[in-house]
N, C-alpha and C positions, 0 to 999 in steps of 0.2 A: 941507557935512557929509560926513565920510568914511564910506564904506559899512561897515556892521557885518559882520565876517567870519562866513561860514556855518559852523555847528557840526554835527557828525555826530549823527544821531539813533540812539539805541540801540533794538534790537528787544526788546520785553518778553519775559522768560523764560517767561511763561505761554503766549505765542503759539508759541514754539519747542516747548514741551511738548505743545501741542495738535496741532501738525503731526506730531510723532513718534508720538503716540498714534493718529492716523488711519492712518498708515502701518503701524503694528503691527497694527491691527485688520484692515486689508486683507490683510496677509500671513497672519494667522491664519485669515481666512476662506478664502483660497486653499488653505491646507494642509488645513483641515477638508473642503473640497470634494473634494480629491484622495483623502483617506483614506476619505471616504464613498463615492466611486465605486469604489475598490478593494474596500471591504467588500461593496458590492452585487454585484460580480462574483463574489467568493468565496462569498457567501451565497445566490446565485441558484440556482434549481432547475434551470436549463438545463445543457447539457453544459459541463463544465469539465475541463481537464487538470491543474488545480492539485491535485486530489485524488489523481491517479494516483501520484505519487512517495510520498505518505503511505501509500496503500494498499499499495504494493509493499514499503515498508520494514516495515510491520506484518506482512505475510505472510512476508517473508524472516526476520523475527525468530523464526519457528517453526523455521527451519533445516530439519532433516530431519524430515518428518512421517511417523512410523512409524504406519501405519494398520492393519496386520494382522500377526498372529503365528501361525505354524503350529507345531504340536508333532508331530513325527514319530518313529517308531520303526523302526530298521533292524537286521537281524541280519547281522553281517559275519563271514565265515569266511575266515581268512587262513592259508595253508599255505606252508611253505618246505621242499620235499622234495629231499633229496640222495640219492645212491646209498648213503651210509652212515647214513642216517636222516633224519628230518624233524621239523620243528616245526609245531605246529598251534595256532591260537587261535580261539576263538569269542567274539565280542563282541556284546552286546545294547546298542545305542546309542540313547539318547533325545536327539533333536536338536531344536533350536529355530531357526526361520528367520523373520526379520523383513524386511518389505518396506514401501515407502512412496514418497514423492515428495520429491526434493531441492529445497526451495523457495528455496535460495540461488541457484539458476540462473534464477529469475524476474527479468525485467527490465521496465522501464517500457513497452516496446512490446508486452508480453504482456498488459497490462491496459488495457481501454477502459471508460470510464464515461460515462454520459449520464443525468443526473438520478438516478433511483432504480434504474437498470439498470447492471449490470456484466458484462463479458465477460472471462474469464480463460483464457489458454492456458498449461497446465501442462506441465512435462517429463514424459516417460513414467516410470512407476513402475519401481523397481529394487530388487534385493535389497540390503539394508543390512548384514545380519549373518547368519551361519550358524555355529552352535556346538553343542557337546554339553553336556548337563546332567550334570555330573560326579557329582552325587548319585544319579542314576538309571542312569547308564551303568556297566556292569559286565562283567567277563570271567567267563563261566560255564564255560568249558572251556579248558584249556591242557595241551598234551602235548609232550614232548620225546623224541626218539629216544635210544636207549641210547648211541650213539656221538656224539651231538650235544651241544653246550653250549646252555644256554638263551639265546635271542636276546632281549636286553633291548629292542631296537628294534621287535620284532614288534608289541607293543601300540600303540606310537605310530603305526606304519604303519597298523594297523587303524583307529585313531581318525581319521587323516587320510582314509582311504578312506571311512569312515562320513560324515564331513562332506561329501565330494564327492558321495556318493550321496544324501544328504539335500538338498543344493542342487539336484540334478537332479530329485529327487522333488517338491520344492516347486514348481519351475517347471512340471512336468508336471501337477501338481494345480491349477494356475491361480492361484498366489499373486499374480502381478503384476496380473492382471485384478481380483482381489478388492481389492488395494491401491488401484487406481485408483478403483473404485466407492466404497470407504469414504472415500477422500480427498475425492472429489466431495461426498459427504454431509456430511462434517465441515466442509469449507470453505464449502459452501452455507449451512449453519447459522451459521457465523461471519459471513459477509457479510450475512446477513439480520439478525443481531443488530446489525450496524454501520449498518443503515438502508437497505440495498438490498433492494427488493422482488422484483426480477427478476434472477436469477443464472444465468449461462450459463458452464459450465466444459467445456473440451475439453482433450485431451492431444495434444501435438505430438511 
């Protein structure tokens, strides 16, 4: 009797589906494990550097933190005397000086976090703006010699001089020190509201 030729056996579709299903479950389990590990690292209460860039970006978003404003008054007397006569102007200037901290200069290396503690090194306070309040600044005396023409630039010169004097007066009055102290208080409150119980702030 001639031998019967051997036929190929087909693998059932159900078995193939079962194998792919097992592989899919193993892959999903691995991904979940990795994600869970990463979540534990981010959510742990221990030291983490992952929060630092976020904190820095939030603080930088405040840009220039104007923490103090001084209102000062200066009397400026400007005279231009020539042999053929003189011009004289008396200006009462009401000036405003604003100071604070430029938070855009903050970098990741200036912020250290450990659990609920944060240590921040801020740039020194600086004067942001000094200007005159035009509604309250006024010329109270103006005189021109008989042989002189009125100097239209005299008042502008007096205003510029007033701004310079107000800038110096604000520094001498301690506006930069006040700006740092108030910035410290404001940022300490901000960080505590963000969940940090221990806040240390210094100025570099």
